C-alpha positions in Angstrom: 12.2 -20.8 10.1 13.6 -18.2 12.9 11.0 -15.4 13.7 12.1 -12.2 12.0 12.2 -14.5 8.9 8.8 -15.5 9.8 7.3 -12.0 10.0 9.3 -10.8 7.1 7.3 -12.9 4.7 4.2 -12.4 6.5 4.5 -8.8 5.1 6.0 -9.2 2.0 2.4 -11.3 1.4 0.8 -8.9 3.0 -0.7 -10.1 6.4 0.3 -7.2 8.5 -2.9 -8.2 10.1 -1.4 -11.6 11.5 2.2 -9.9 12.3 -0.3 -7.5 14.8 -1.6 -10.0 16.2 1.1 -11.7 17.4 3.5 -8.5 18.4 2.4 -6.9 22.5 1.4 -3.3 21.6 3.4 -2.2 25.1 6.1 -3.6 24.5 9.2 -1.4 24.6 12.5 -1.6 24.5 15.0 1.3 25.3 16.2 2.9 21.8 13.9 0.7 19.8 10.3 1.5 18.0 6.9 -0.5 19.0 7.1 -2.5 16.0 3.6 -2.8 16.1 2.8 0.5 16.5 5.5 1.4 13.5 3.0 -1.6 11.5 -0.1 0.0 12.6 0.9 3.4 11.4 2.4 2.8 7.8 0.6 -0.7 6.8 -0.6 1.3 3.5 3.1 2.0 3.2 3.7 -1.8 3.2 1.7 -3.0 0.9 4.0 -5.3 -0.5 1.0 -7.3 -3.1 -0.1 -4.6 -4.1 2.9 -2.4 -4.8 4.5 -5.5 -6.7 1.2 -5.9 -8.8 1.1 -1.7 -9.8 4.8 -2.3 -10.8 5.9 -0.2 -8.1 10.1 -0.7 -6.6 9.8 -2.0 -3.4 12.7 -0.4 -1.7 14.8 -0.2 1.3 15.3 3.4 3.6 17.8 5.0 2.1 16.1 4.2 -1.2 13.3 6.0 0.2 15.2 9.0 2.3 16.0 10.0 -1.3 12.7 10.5 -1.9 9.9 13.4 -0.8 7.1 15.1 -1.3 6.7 19.1 -1.8 3.3 19.5 -2.5 0.5 17.4 -3.8 1.1 17.4 -7.2 5.0 17.1 -7.3 6.7 14.1 -5.7 10.5 14.0 -6.3 13.4 11.7 -6.4 16.9 12.1 -6.2 19.2 9.0 -7.6 23.1 9.6 -7.7 22.5 9.5 -11.6 19.8 11.5 -12.0 17.1 13.7 -11.0 13.0 12.5 -11.7 10.1 14.8 -11.8 
């Protein structure tokens, strides 16, 4: 199995710690985000097993970019066809 596919499966199964163990926190690529730091910073947002258990939709960045929080009690998502608040 290719490395990227294996890493994605580990993340989908909630094994972000195993992924962090394989990554170098000091690795740098021009114009790219360090994956180690991205996962470390966003681990609570990529807890896919817990999200599935709660019945939450797991979407792409394109879906997530249509959502924002106006204040603590008001989370808004805009879709092409309807507004949900």
